[in-house]
C-alpha atoms as one frame of an Amber mdcrd trajectory, in Angstrom:
protein
 135.836  96.749  56.557 132.629  98.701  57.062 130.575  95.558  57.534 132.724
  94.616  60.322 132.785  97.707  62.239 129.201  97.924  62.609 128.425  94.195
  63.360 131.377  95.163  66.193 128.927  98.361  67.066 125.741  96.030  67.547
 127.725  93.720  69.695 128.859  96.840  72.039 125.629  97.884  71.868 124.155
  94.523  72.979 125.959  94.357  75.775 125.768  97.786  76.759 122.180  98.307
  76.744 119.714  99.125  73.753 118.709 102.970  74.248 115.241 103.266  75.801
 113.723 104.458  72.377 114.959 101.417  70.605 113.475  98.767  73.407 110.045
  97.061  72.708 107.605  99.073  74.130 105.654  97.854  77.067 103.888  95.177
  77.183 105.278  93.199  74.153 104.554  90.254  75.331 101.433  88.215  77.608
 100.706  90.355  81.309  99.777  87.322  83.629  97.275  88.207  86.759  97.871
  86.184  89.864  94.347  85.811  91.629  95.005  84.148  94.850  91.544  82.321
  94.983  89.280  79.642  93.231  87.433  80.697  90.024  83.832  81.838  90.367
  84.255  84.360  93.141  84.586  88.402  93.198  88.054  88.528  92.732  87.896
  86.366  89.468  85.053  88.316  88.339  87.427  91.385  88.694  90.392  89.605
  87.226  88.488  88.581  84.272  86.967  92.093  83.483  90.270  93.364  83.460
  91.401  90.322  81.434  89.349  91.406  78.477  89.715  95.128  78.630  93.169
  95.699  79.484  93.773  93.283  76.892  92.247  94.951  73.971  93.970  98.371
  75.297  97.316  97.221  75.112  96.841  94.935  72.386  98.037  91.700  74.215
  96.634  88.572  75.703  95.937  89.513  79.861  95.991  85.700  81.343  93.937
  85.185  84.629  96.233  82.482  86.723  94.134  81.512  89.610  96.512  80.071
  92.566  94.101  79.649  95.645  95.393  78.426  99.015  96.741  79.500 102.311
  94.732  82.686 102.688  96.153  84.117  99.645  99.726  83.226 100.388 100.733
  80.931  98.033  99.513  83.421  94.679 101.190  86.299  96.662 104.483  84.560
  97.215 104.337  83.397  93.742 104.308  87.096  92.483 106.634  88.406  94.948
 109.365  85.692  93.331 108.431  86.628  89.481 110.638  89.191  87.425 110.315
  92.687  88.499 109.235  93.597  84.529 105.786  94.143  84.741 104.548  90.597
  83.252 103.030  89.299  86.235 100.743  90.951  88.840  98.592  90.282  91.599
  95.313  90.810  92.544  95.553  91.829  95.794  92.852  91.982  98.769  92.144
  93.362 102.064  93.508  90.016 103.106  97.044  91.139 102.064  97.325  93.654
 104.815  95.410  91.643 107.745  97.627  88.821 107.232 100.573  90.669 108.852
  98.474  90.642 111.748  97.256  87.245 112.082 100.021  85.387 111.170 103.320
  84.718 112.905 105.568  84.302 109.576 104.804  85.070 106.148 107.090  83.754
 103.163 107.567  87.139 101.636 107.592  90.754 103.332 103.951  92.264 102.087
 105.151  95.558 101.929 108.925  95.186 100.668 108.405  93.187  98.304 105.402
  94.363  96.314 105.210  97.944  94.160 101.514  99.022  94.370  99.818 100.070
  91.154  96.256 100.855  91.956  93.234 100.141  93.732  90.393  98.876  91.766
  87.438  98.263  93.763  85.874  98.786  97.339  82.468  97.181  98.684  81.051
  96.499 102.004  80.330  93.426 103.528  76.707  92.272 104.380  76.309  90.509
 107.947  73.120  87.948 106.602  71.668  85.190 108.585  69.327  82.248 107.936
  65.667  83.002 107.602  64.691  81.794 111.123  66.854  83.841 112.694  64.915
  86.362 114.606  66.671  89.462 113.715  66.201  92.463 111.405  69.081  94.241
 112.379  72.853  94.363 113.843  70.861  95.365 117.150  68.676  92.460 116.928
  71.043  89.834 116.508  73.115  91.348 119.403  70.362  90.892 121.666  69.569
  87.365 120.763  73.592  86.720 121.240  73.369  88.337 124.590  70.272  86.015
 125.331  72.192  82.605 124.089  75.559  83.378 125.033  78.110  81.349 122.731
  75.203  79.680 120.194  75.036  82.182 117.602  77.517  80.622 114.582  79.211
  82.410 112.414  80.654  81.071 109.159  83.798  82.200 108.048  85.923  81.498
 104.778  89.070  83.266 105.331  90.748  85.453 107.430  89.356  88.851 106.450
  85.512  87.869 107.317  86.671  85.768 110.662  88.689  88.700 111.481  85.459
  90.637 110.640  83.029  88.631 113.001  85.636  88.476 115.806  85.346  92.145
 115.783  81.638  92.627 115.642  81.586  90.379 118.611  84.140  92.386 120.461
  82.341  95.822 119.671  79.032  94.367 120.439  80.123  92.896 123.689  78.671
  88.928 122.950  80.512  85.544 122.163  79.988  83.655 119.100  80.908  80.666
 117.504  83.512  80.573 114.809  82.805  77.587 111.911  85.557  77.175 109.780
  84.700  76.891 105.685  87.324  76.628 102.695  85.434  79.050 100.605  82.588
  81.890 100.242  80.284  79.591  98.354  80.254  76.472 101.042  79.446  79.550
 103.908  76.242  80.677 101.952  75.144  77.165 100.965  75.513  76.298 104.658
  73.936  79.213 105.856  70.703  78.922 103.316  70.587  75.235 104.705  70.299
  76.472 108.285  73.319  74.906 109.188  74.934  77.939 110.863  73.159  81.179
 111.813  75.116  84.124 110.240  77.966  85.319 108.367  80.115  88.455 106.894
  79.903  87.927 103.031  81.241  90.326 100.671  78.695  92.606  99.000  77.941
  91.110  95.935  77.816  87.200  96.562  75.099  87.318  98.945  72.787  90.132
  97.443  70.876  88.326  94.660  70.107  85.503  97.458  68.809  88.218  99.653
  66.789  90.011  97.164  65.588  86.256  96.294  64.342  86.052 100.019  66.866
  82.780 100.851  68.468  84.927 103.418  68.172  87.594 105.187  70.741  91.141
 105.338  70.717  92.437 108.796  73.606  95.040 108.397  75.532  96.677 105.952
  79.303  97.610 106.679  79.507 100.866 104.887  78.848 103.987 106.760  76.018
 104.571 104.276  72.874 102.181 103.191  73.612 100.549  99.997  71.223 101.916
  97.047  70.568  97.895  95.995  69.376  96.904  99.699  67.998 100.414 100.647
  65.975  98.845 103.775  69.114  97.241 105.156  70.295  99.732 107.942  74.091
  99.971 108.766  75.783  98.548 111.575  76.828 101.941 112.683  72.687 102.693
 112.909  72.504  99.802 115.140  74.881 101.519 117.503  78.365 100.022 116.613
  80.226 103.233 116.783  82.158 103.595 113.461  81.986  99.869 112.649  82.939
 100.516 108.986  84.737  97.668 106.862  85.311  97.754 103.311  86.749  94.955
 101.197  88.599  96.169  97.999  90.857  95.010  95.155  93.791  96.499  93.988
  96.880  95.465  91.481 100.409  94.790  92.614 103.868  94.063  90.821 106.912
  92.897  92.175 109.326  95.152  93.564 111.616  96.935  91.842 109.630  96.633
  88.590 110.656  99.967  86.691 108.755 103.179  87.498 107.577 103.876  83.701
 106.298 100.301  83.511 104.225 100.985  86.882 102.740 104.097  85.467 101.654
 102.525  81.789 100.114  99.983  83.820  98.108 102.485  86.768  96.987 104.441
  83.563  95.452 101.718  81.470  93.867  99.870  84.541  92.375 103.375  85.255
  90.721 103.454  82.203  89.497 100.154  82.615  87.225 100.801  86.077  86.403
 104.180  84.933  84.807 103.106  82.181  81.063 103.870  81.945  79.938  99.975
  81.655  82.244  98.731  83.947  81.208 101.098  87.131  77.605 100.216  86.083
  78.202  96.459  85.993  80.070  96.592  89.447  77.191  99.420  91.292  74.671
  96.638  90.798  76.807  94.506  93.242  77.354  97.616  95.355  81.251  97.846
  94.260  82.415 100.791  93.609  85.169 101.155  90.792  88.243 103.345  91.943
  91.960 104.324  91.005  94.586 106.202  92.246  98.130 106.916  91.904 101.026
 104.193  92.861 101.742 106.398  96.088  98.207 106.926  97.366  97.796 103.140
  96.990 100.680 102.585  99.196  99.418 105.244 101.825  95.925 103.318 101.738
  97.228  99.614 102.705  99.729 101.254 105.050  96.624 102.980 106.863  94.510
  99.416 106.195  97.565  97.547 107.850  97.209  99.895 110.888  93.317  99.773
 111.451  93.466  95.684 111.133  96.588  95.200 113.375  94.413  97.312 116.041
  91.040  95.373 115.310  93.490  91.853 115.886  94.715  93.614 119.042  91.413
  94.330 120.283  89.440  91.282 119.329  91.651  88.945 121.351  92.871  86.588
 118.320  96.155  85.182 118.712  98.662  84.995 115.652  99.199  81.812 114.384
């Protein structure tokens, strides 16, 4: 009789939900980080740093799941439709907040379908040119473009660098020709080969190439110069007032992920990006590691959406 009553109590508890203290602590199984671009790039590097260090911290496997395509839309949609349990995360970039300004329709709500976890990194862009281009600064490049209307070619691999170059052209009052590419690697390859004149590229990619002399950096889009390329002027120094662009990476979970799970992820990711060796490794690529509260990350993304919506309107790009 006692056994029957005890079994019934267990069954009732299962139906009503196990008390929090008795539930498995998060995480109790592997976590998947969806990286919405191909392997080998800066975002992939960030994902794999997290994979190793976060995995060690929480004693679980952290899987990097590359889902490229559609200006990060394919990977983002996958996360938006995933279970809201903290076991699927999106490595988001600035493209996440730019897409609503340049896409007429998205298969998800970039705000309502996601829960912010934390900002992770920020980094400037470089304007890089082929060595044959007679320019040592953005001011020089603008002068060249004005003397050769429409002849200055910019390679663009995705929405963000395309918009950056369009905004640059608007602020400088010049006309440029955009050449689309499917990835940042092919852009830099063609730029080194002299097939295009210039490109906006996240700082980490072209820095080794610039240091080798195979490309020239004529401007950095941060407010101050960067330590690894101290002789490269900022775009602001070249007369483009307030022309400041930073790429970034951050982590999003599906909407309605429990607050305690978000808090645990936020705390563990902060430890990863504040580790001295991670900060040093990233600094060599002109990347600043950061972390913030979910509410602060949400406010940051809102300010970025406002900024880039204005940039789209000013540049004349038409949403498609």
